[in-house]
DRENPA-3360 file (N, C-alpha, C; in nm, 2 decimals, always signed):
BEGIN
1 = XXXXXXXX = -2.72/-1.13/+0.89/-2.59/-1.06/+0.87/-2.53/-1.11/+0.74 ~ -2.49/-1.01/+0.65/-2.43/-1.05/+0.52/-2.29/-1.11/+0.54 ~ -2.26/-1.20/+0.46/-2.13/-1.27/+0.46/-2.05/-1.21/+0.35 ~ -1.96/-1.13/+0.38/-1.88/-1.06/+0.28/-1.79/-1.16/+0.20 ~ -1.76/-1.27/+0.25/-1.68/-1.37/+0.17/-1.76/-1.42/+0.05 ~ -1.89/-1.41/+0.05/-1.97/-1.45/-0.06/-1.99/-1.34/-0.16 ~ -1.94/-1.22/-0.14/-1.97/-1.11/-0.23/-1.84/-1.07/-0.31 ~ -1.86/-1.01/-0.42/-1.76/-0.95/-0.50/-1.72/-0.83/-0.42;
9 = XXXXXXXX = -1.59/-0.82/-0.38/-1.55/-0.70/-0.30/-1.56/-0.57/-0.37 ~ -1.52/-0.57/-0.50/-1.53/-0.45/-0.58/-1.67/-0.40/-0.58 ~ -1.77/-0.49/-0.61/-1.91/-0.45/-0.62/-1.96/-0.40/-0.48 ~ -1.92/-0.47/-0.38/-1.96/-0.43/-0.24/-1.91/-0.29/-0.21 ~ -1.78/-0.26/-0.24/-1.72/-0.13/-0.21/-1.78/-0.02/-0.30 ~ -1.81/-0.05/-0.42/-1.87/+0.05/-0.51/-2.00/+0.10/-0.46 ~ -2.07/+0.01/-0.39/-2.20/+0.05/-0.33/-2.18/+0.17/-0.23 ~ -2.06/+0.18/-0.17/-2.03/+0.28/-0.07/-1.97/+0.41/-0.13;
17 = XXXXXXXX = -1.94/+0.41/-0.26/-1.88/+0.52/-0.33/-1.99/+0.61/-0.39 ~ -1.99/+0.73/-0.35/-2.10/+0.82/-0.40/-2.05/+0.90/-0.52 ~ -2.13/+0.91/-0.62/-2.10/+0.99/-0.74/-2.16/+1.13/-0.72 ~ -2.08/+1.23/-0.73/-2.13/+1.37/-0.72/-2.11/+1.44/-0.86 ~ -2.22/+1.46/-0.93/-2.20/+1.52/-1.07/-2.16/+1.67/-1.06 ~ -2.08/+1.71/-1.16/-2.04/+1.84/-1.19/-1.96/+1.90/-1.07 ~ -1.88/+1.82/-1.01/-1.79/+1.87/-0.90/-1.65/+1.82/-0.92 ~ -1.55/+1.90/-0.92/-1.55/+2.04/-0.88/-1.57/+2.13/-1.01;
25 = XXXXXXXX = -1.59/+2.07/-1.12/-1.62/+2.15/-1.24/-1.74/+2.08/-1.32 ~ -1.80/+2.16/-1.40/-1.91/+2.10/-1.49/-1.86/+1.99/-1.57 ~ -1.93/+1.88/-1.58/-1.89/+1.76/-1.66/-1.81/+1.66/-1.59 ~ -1.76/+1.69/-1.47/-1.69/+1.59/-1.39/-1.78/+1.52/-1.30 ~ -1.77/+1.38/-1.30/-1.84/+1.30/-1.21/-1.75/+1.26/-1.10 ~ -1.75/+1.33/-0.99/-1.66/+1.31/-0.88/-1.70/+1.18/-0.80 ~ -1.60/+1.09/-0.78/-1.62/+0.97/-0.71/-1.58/+0.99/-0.56 ~ -1.68/+1.00/-0.47/-1.65/+1.04/-0.33/-1.65/+0.92/-0.25;
33 = XXXXXXXX = -1.53/+0.89/-0.19/-1.51/+0.78/-0.10/-1.55/+0.80/+0.04 ~ -1.60/+0.92/+0.08/-1.64/+0.95/+0.21/-1.74/+0.85/+0.27 ~ -1.84/+0.81/+0.21/-1.94/+0.72/+0.27/-1.87/+0.58/+0.29 ~ -1.78/+0.54/+0.21/-1.70/+0.42/+0.22/-1.62/+0.42/+0.35 ~ -1.56/+0.54/+0.38/-1.47/+0.55/+0.50/-1.56/+0.57/+0.62 ~ -1.68/+0.62/+0.61/-1.77/+0.64/+0.73/-1.83/+0.51/+0.78 ~ -1.84/+0.41/+0.69/-1.90/+0.28/+0.73/-1.79/+0.19/+0.78 ~ -1.79/+0.15/+0.91/-1.68/+0.07/+0.96/-1.65/-0.06/+0.89;
41 = XXXXXXXX = -1.76/-0.13/+0.84/-1.75/-0.25/+0.77/-1.68/-0.23/+0.63 ~ -1.73/-0.14/+0.55/-1.67/-0.12/+0.42/-1.53/-0.07/+0.43 ~ -1.50/+0.02/+0.53/-1.36/+0.07/+0.55/-1.27/-0.05/+0.59 ~ -1.32/-0.14/+0.67/-1.24/-0.26/+0.71/-1.21/-0.35/+0.59 ~ -1.31/-0.37/+0.51/-1.30/-0.45/+0.39/-1.19/-0.39/+0.30 ~ -1.20/-0.26/+0.28/-1.11/-0.19/+0.19/-0.96/-0.21/+0.24 ~ -0.94/-0.18/+0.37/-0.81/-0.18/+0.43/-0.76/-0.33/+0.42 ~ -0.84/-0.42/+0.45/-0.80/-0.57/+0.45/-0.76/-0.61/+0.31;
49 = XXXXXXXX = -0.83/-0.56/+0.21/-0.79/-0.59/+0.07/-0.64/-0.55/+0.04 ~ -0.61/-0.43/+0.08/-0.47/-0.38/+0.06/-0.37/-0.45/+0.15 ~ -0.41/-0.47/+0.27/-0.32/-0.54/+0.37/-0.29/-0.68/+0.32 ~ -0.39/-0.76/+0.28/-0.37/-0.90/+0.23/-0.29/-0.90/+0.11 ~ -0.30/-0.80/+0.02/-0.22/-0.79/-0.10/-0.07/-0.78/-0.07 ~ -0.04/-0.70/+0.03/+0.10/-0.67/+0.06/+0.17/-0.74/+0.18 ~ +0.09/-0.82/+0.25/+0.14/-0.88/+0.38/+0.25/-0.98/+0.35 ~ +0.26/-1.04/+0.24/+0.36/-1.14/+0.21/+0.47/-1.09/+0.12;
57 = XXXXXXXX = +0.47/-0.96/+0.10/+0.57/-0.89/+0.01/+0.67/-0.82/+0.11 ~ +0.79/-0.80/+0.06/+0.88/-0.71/+0.13/+0.85/-0.57/+0.10 ~ +0.78/-0.50/+0.19/+0.75/-0.36/+0.18/+0.82/-0.28/+0.29 ~ +0.89/-0.18/+0.25/+0.96/-0.10/+0.36/+0.88/+0.02/+0.40 ~ +0.79/+0.07/+0.31/+0.72/+0.19/+0.34/+0.60/+0.20/+0.25 ~ +0.50/+0.27/+0.30/+0.38/+0.31/+0.22/+0.40/+0.46/+0.20 ~ +0.38/+0.51/+0.08/+0.37/+0.65/+0.05/+0.23/+0.68/+0.01 ~ +0.17/+0.79/+0.07/+0.04/+0.83/+0.04/+0.03/+0.96/-0.02;
65 = XXXXXXXX = -0.05/+0.97/-0.13/-0.07/+1.10/-0.20/-0.17/+1.19/-0.13 ~ -0.15/+1.32/-0.13/-0.23/+1.42/-0.07/-0.37/+1.42/-0.14 ~ -0.47/+1.41/-0.07/-0.49/+1.39/+0.07/-0.56/+1.26/+0.11 ~ -0.64/+1.21/+0.02/-0.71/+1.08/+0.05/-0.62/+0.96/+0.06 ~ -0.51/+0.97/-0.01/-0.40/+0.86/+0.00/-0.34/+0.85/+0.14 ~ -0.35/+0.97/+0.21/-0.30/+0.97/+0.35/-0.39/+0.87/+0.44 ~ -0.52/+0.88/+0.42/-0.61/+0.81/+0.50/-0.59/+0.66/+0.48 ~ -0.59/+0.62/+0.36/-0.58/+0.47/+0.33/-0.43/+0.43/+0.36;
73 = XXXXXXXX = -0.34/+0.50/+0.31/-0.20/+0.46/+0.32/-0.15/+0.45/+0.46 ~ -0.19/+0.54/+0.55/-0.14/+0.54/+0.68/-0.19/+0.42/+0.76 ~ -0.32/+0.39/+0.73/-0.38/+0.27/+0.80/-0.31/+0.14/+0.75 ~ -0.29/+0.13/+0.62/-0.23/+0.01/+0.56/-0.09/+0.00/+0.62 ~ -0.01/+0.11/+0.62/+0.12/+0.11/+0.68/+0.12/+0.06/+0.82 ~ +0.03/+0.11/+0.90/+0.01/+0.06/+1.04/-0.01/-0.09/+1.05 ~ -0.10/-0.14/+0.97/-0.14/-0.28/+0.97/-0.02/-0.37/+0.92 ~ +0.06/-0.31/+0.83/+0.18/-0.39/+0.78/+0.30/-0.37/+0.87;
81 = XXXXXXXX = +0.29/-0.28/+0.96/+0.40/-0.25/+1.05/+0.52/-0.20/+0.98 ~ +0.49/-0.10/+0.89/+0.60/-0.04/+0.81/+0.57/+0.11/+0.82 ~ +0.67/+0.19/+0.78/+0.66/+0.34/+0.79/+0.57/+0.39/+0.68 ~ +0.53/+0.52/+0.70/+0.44/+0.59/+0.61/+0.51/+0.73/+0.58 ~ +0.50/+0.77/+0.45/+0.55/+0.90/+0.42/+0.45/+0.97/+0.33 ~ +0.42/+1.10/+0.36/+0.32/+1.17/+0.28/+0.39/+1.24/+0.16 ~ +0.32/+1.24/+0.05/+0.36/+1.32/-0.06/+0.25/+1.43/-0.07 ~ +0.29/+1.56/-0.05/+0.19/+1.66/-0.02/+0.19/+1.76/-0.14;
89 = XXXXXXXX = +0.08/+1.84/-0.14/+0.07/+1.95/-0.23/+0.18/+2.06/-0.19 ~ +0.22/+2.13/-0.29/+0.33/+2.23/-0.28/+0.31/+2.32/-0.16 ~ +0.41/+2.34/-0.08/+0.41/+2.44/+0.03/+0.35/+2.38/+0.16 ~ +0.33/+2.25/+0.17/+0.27/+2.20/+0.29/+0.37/+2.13/+0.38 ~ +0.49/+2.10/+0.33/+0.58/+2.02/+0.41/+0.69/+2.12/+0.47 ~ +0.72/+2.10/+0.60/+0.81/+2.20/+0.67/+0.96/+2.19/+0.65 ~ +1.01/+2.08/+0.60/+1.15/+2.05/+0.59/+1.19/+2.07/+0.44 ~ +1.32/+2.04/+0.42/+1.37/+2.04/+0.28/+1.30/+1.95/+0.19;
97 = XXXXXXXX = +1.25/+2.00/+0.08/+1.17/+1.92/-0.01/+1.22/+1.92/-0.15 ~ +1.17/+1.82/-0.23/+1.19/+1.83/-0.38/+1.05/+1.82/-0.43 ~ +1.03/+1.88/-0.56/+0.90/+1.89/-0.61/+0.89/+1.83/-0.75 ~ +0.76/+1.80/-0.79/+0.73/+1.75/-0.92/+0.60/+1.81/-0.97 ~ +0.60/+1.87/-1.08/+0.48/+1.93/-1.14/+0.42/+1.83/-1.23 ~ +0.28/+1.84/-1.25/+0.21/+1.75/-1.33/+0.08/+1.81/-1.37 ~ +0.01/+1.75/-1.47/-0.12/+1.79/-1.51/-0.23/+1.71/-1.45 ~ -0.34/+1.77/-1.41/-0.46/+1.70/-1.37/-0.56/+1.70/-1.48;
105 = XXXXXXXX = -0.67/+1.63/-1.46/-0.77/+1.63/-1.56/-0.84/+1.77/-1.58 ~ -0.82/+1.86/-1.48/-0.88/+1.99/-1.49/-0.78/+2.10/-1.44 ~ -0.66/+2.09/-1.47/-0.56/+2.19/-1.43/-0.42/+2.14/-1.41 ~ -0.33/+2.22/-1.35/-0.20/+2.18/-1.32/-0.18/+2.18/-1.17 ~ -0.08/+2.10/-1.13/-0.05/+2.10/-0.98/+0.10/+2.06/-0.96 ~ +0.13/+2.06/-0.83/+0.27/+2.03/-0.80/+0.26/+1.95/-0.66 ~ +0.34/+1.85/-0.65/+0.35/+1.78/-0.52/+0.50/+1.78/-0.48 ~ +0.52/+1.76/-0.34/+0.65/+1.76/-0.29/+0.66/+1.65/-0.19;
113 = XXXXXXXX = +0.79/+1.62/-0.16/+0.83/+1.51/-0.07/+0.95/+1.56/+0.01 ~ +0.96/+1.53/+0.14/+1.08/+1.56/+0.21/+1.20/+1.48/+0.15 ~ +1.31/+1.55/+0.14/+1.43/+1.48/+0.08/+1.48/+1.36/+0.16 ~ +1.44/+1.35/+0.29/+1.48/+1.24/+0.37/+1.36/+1.14/+0.39 ~ +1.26/+1.14/+0.30/+1.14/+1.06/+0.32/+1.17/+0.91/+0.31 ~ +1.27/+0.88/+0.23/+1.30/+0.74/+0.21/+1.45/+0.73/+0.17 ~ +1.50/+0.61/+0.16/+1.64/+0.60/+0.12/+1.65/+0.51/+0.00 ~ +1.76/+0.51/-0.07/+1.78/+0.43/-0.19/+1.76/+0.29/-0.15;
121 = XXXXXXXX = +1.69/+0.22/-0.24/+1.66/+0.08/-0.23/+1.53/+0.05/-0.15 ~ +1.47/+0.14/-0.08/+1.35/+0.12/-0.01/+1.24/+0.07/-0.11 ~ +1.17/-0.03/-0.07/+1.06/-0.09/-0.15/+0.93/-0.02/-0.10 ~ +0.87/+0.05/-0.19/+0.76/+0.14/-0.15/+0.63/+0.11/-0.23 ~ +0.52/+0.10/-0.16/+0.39/+0.10/-0.23/+0.33/+0.24/-0.22 ~ +0.29/+0.29/-0.34/+0.24/+0.43/-0.35/+0.09/+0.42/-0.36 ~ +0.02/+0.49/-0.27/-0.13/+0.47/-0.26/-0.20/+0.61/-0.27 ~ -0.31/+0.60/-0.35/-0.41/+0.71/-0.35/-0.55/+0.66/-0.36;
129 = XXXXXXXX = -0.65/+0.75/-0.36/-0.78/+0.70/-0.37/-0.83/+0.67/-0.51 ~ -0.77/+0.74/-0.61/-0.82/+0.73/-0.75/-0.71/+0.76/-0.85 ~ -0.72/+0.69/-0.96/-0.63/+0.72/-1.07/-0.72/+0.76/-1.19 ~ -0.70/+0.89/-1.23/-0.78/+0.95/-1.34/-0.68/+0.96/-1.46 ~ -0.61/+1.08/-1.47/-0.52/+1.09/-1.58/-0.38/+1.04/-1.54 ~ -0.36/+1.00/-1.42/-0.24/+0.94/-1.37/-0.13/+1.05/-1.34 ~ -0.16/+1.17/-1.35/-0.06/+1.28/-1.32/-0.01/+1.28/-1.18 ~ -0.10/+1.27/-1.08/-0.06/+1.27/-0.94/+0.02/+1.14/-0.91;
137 = XXXXXXXX = -0.03/+1.03/-0.95/+0.04/+0.90/-0.93/+0.18/+0.90/-0.99 ~ +0.19/+0.95/-1.11/+0.32/+0.95/-1.18/+0.42/+1.05/-1.11 ~ +0.37/+1.17/-1.07/+0.45/+1.27/-1.00/+0.50/+1.21/-0.87 ~ +0.42/+1.14/-0.79/+0.46/+1.08/-0.67/+0.56/+0.97/-0.69 ~ +0.54/+0.89/-0.80/+0.64/+0.78/-0.83/+0.77/+0.84/-0.87 ~ +0.77/+0.95/-0.95/+0.90/+1.01/-0.99/+0.97/+1.07/-0.87 ~ +0.90/+1.13/-0.78/+0.97/+1.18/-0.66/+1.04/+1.07/-0.58 ~ +0.97/+0.96/-0.56/+1.02/+0.85/-0.49/+1.14/+0.79/-0.56;
145 = XXXXXXXX = +1.13/+0.78/-0.69/+1.24/+0.72/-0.77/+1.36/+0.82/-0.77 ~ +1.34/+0.95/-0.77/+1.45/+1.04/-0.76/+1.53/+1.03/-0.63 ~ +1.46/+0.98/-0.53/+1.52/+0.96/-0.40/+1.59/+0.82/-0.39 ~ +1.57/+0.74/-0.50/+1.64/+0.61/-0.51/+1.55/+0.49/-0.47 ~ +1.42/+0.52/-0.44/+1.33/+0.41/-0.39/+1.29/+0.33/-0.51 ~ +1.24/+0.21/-0.48/+1.18/+0.12/-0.58/+1.03/+0.12/-0.55 ~ +0.96/+0.18/-0.64/+0.81/+0.18/-0.63/+0.76/+0.04/-0.68 ~ +0.74/-0.05/-0.59/+0.70/-0.19/-0.62/+0.56/-0.20/-0.68;
153 = XXXXXXXX = +0.47/-0.11/-0.64/+0.34/-0.10/-0.70/+0.27/+0.03/-0.66 ~ +0.19/+0.08/-0.75/+0.10/+0.19/-0.72/-0.04/+0.12/-0.70 ~ -0.11/+0.18/-0.61/-0.24/+0.12/-0.57/-0.35/+0.23/-0.55 ~ -0.47/+0.20/-0.58/-0.58/+0.30/-0.56/-0.71/+0.22/-0.55 ~ -0.81/+0.29/-0.49/-0.94/+0.23/-0.48/-1.00/+0.23/-0.61 ~ -1.00/+0.34/-0.69/-1.07/+0.36/-0.81/-0.98/+0.39/-0.93 ~ -1.01/+0.33/-1.04/-0.95/+0.37/-1.17/-1.06/+0.42/-1.26 ~ -1.03/+0.53/-1.33/-1.12/+0.58/-1.44/-1.05/+0.55/-1.57;
161 = XXXXXXXX = -1.07/+0.43/-1.63/-0.99/+0.39/-1.75/-1.00/+0.49/-1.87 ~ -1.11/+0.55/-1.88/-1.13/+0.64/-2.00/-1.04/+0.76/-2.00 ~ -0.99/+0.80/-1.88/-0.89/+0.91/-1.87/-0.75/+0.87/-1.89 ~ -0.72/+0.74/-1.90/-0.59/+0.69/-1.94/-0.48/+0.69/-1.84 ~ -0.51/+0.72/-1.72/-0.41/+0.73/-1.61/-0.35/+0.59/-1.58 ~ -0.44/+0.49/-1.57/-0.40/+0.36/-1.54/-0.30/+0.30/-1.64 ~ -0.33/+0.33/-1.77/-0.24/+0.29/-1.88/-0.11/+0.36/-1.87 ~ -0.12/+0.49/-1.84/+0.01/+0.57/-1.83/+0.10/+0.51/-1.72;
169 = XXXXXXXX = +0.04/+0.48/-1.60/+0.12/+0.42/-1.49/+0.18/+0.29/-1.54 ~ +0.10/+0.20/-1.59/+0.14/+0.07/-1.63/+0.25/+0.08/-1.74 ~ +0.23/+0.17/-1.84/+0.32/+0.18/-1.95/+0.46/+0.24/-1.90 ~ +0.46/+0.30/-1.78/+0.58/+0.36/-1.73/+0.67/+0.24/-1.66 ~ +0.61/+0.13/-1.65/+0.68/+0.01/-1.59/+0.64/-0.01/-1.44 ~ +0.54/+0.07/-1.39/+0.50/+0.05/-1.25/+0.37/-0.03/-1.25 ~ +0.37/-0.14/-1.18/+0.25/-0.22/-1.16/+0.14/-0.13/-1.09 ~ +0.02/-0.15/-1.13/-0.09/-0.07/-1.07/-0.20/-0.17/-1.03;
177 = XXXXXXXX = -0.24/-0.16/-0.90/-0.35/-0.24/-0.85/-0.46/-0.14/-0.81 ~ -0.58/-0.17/-0.86/-0.70/-0.09/-0.82/-0.81/-0.19/-0.78 ~ -0.90/-0.14/-0.69/-1.00/-0.22/-0.64/-1.12/-0.23/-0.74 ~ -1.16/-0.11/-0.79/-1.27/-0.11/-0.89/-1.25/+0.00/-0.99 ~ -1.33/+0.00/-1.09/-1.32/+0.10/-1.20/-1.46/+0.15/-1.24 ~ -1.46/+0.27/-1.30/-1.58/+0.33/-1.34/-1.57/+0.36/-1.49 ~ -1.65/+0.31/-1.57/-1.65/+0.34/-1.71/-1.74/+0.46/-1.73 ~ -1.71/+0.55/-1.82/-1.79/+0.67/-1.84/-1.76/+0.78/-1.74;
185 = X = -1.75/+0.90/-1.78/-1.71/+1.01/-1.70/-1.84/+1.06/-1.63;
% end
């Protein structure tokens, strides 16, 4: 049986991330975390990395970005015994919302949050699966900040440094934690 304590966690988890060429558009190398989530051991390692990072911090809530950020964020929130709030694609939330538009690496989009999703002063970790151009992460952070929350850190499994999103997030003053990165598109 392999001893994960002797392995580099980023390298181990990257073994479970599948690359799908030309999806959803030609030239895009899509990083698919589905195999990582399907394997109980790699999923546990991933969640434990996030939980151990935040377990000694004062975190009031985890916010997850639509849709893969929901999977990771809700489990991390459960393990930390804090609340979870979704930041969804436009038109998916049933209550009063506020919206933020942004650019993706291959188009434009809009995310929304319930106006009562958090309160002023809440310390929130914002989670998604991947940071590419940073548009989704920044839109989510702006929504939380407009509600008065303190985004103490943004977090993702994967960073694509060549697309500049990680730099954008960090340059905005938000700390960014990622588990692994991929050079080359």
